[in-house]
N, C-alpha and C positions, 0 to 999 in steps of 0.2 A: 672479421677484421681482415683487411687486405694490407699486406706489407709492400712497401716499395723497395727496390734494390738498395742495400746498405742498411735497412732498418732492422734486420734480423738480430743484430747483436744486442739490442735492447731486450729481446725476449728469449734468446737461446744462449746457453753456455756450453761450450765444448763442441766436439764434432758430432755430426748427425749423418745418418745414411740417406743419400739422395736417390730416390727411385722415380722412374718416369721422367717427364719433361721437367727441367730445372728452370721454371719460369722466374725464379727470384735470383738466379745466378749465384747460388750458394756454393756450387761445386765448380769453381773456375778452372781447376786443372784437369777435370774430367775423370778423376779416380773413384767417383762414387761416394766420396766423403765430403760433406759441406761444413762450413763454419770453422775451418781450420785456421789457426794462427800461422802467419808466415808465409 
């Protein structure tokens, strides 16, 4: 299944570690943690 930007919240709860290229833009602030609130 491929997710588009913004669709991750339907499948992931809480922060995740982002490694490699962030093709889904989960780590918008570049700190290595994605799916953060706020």
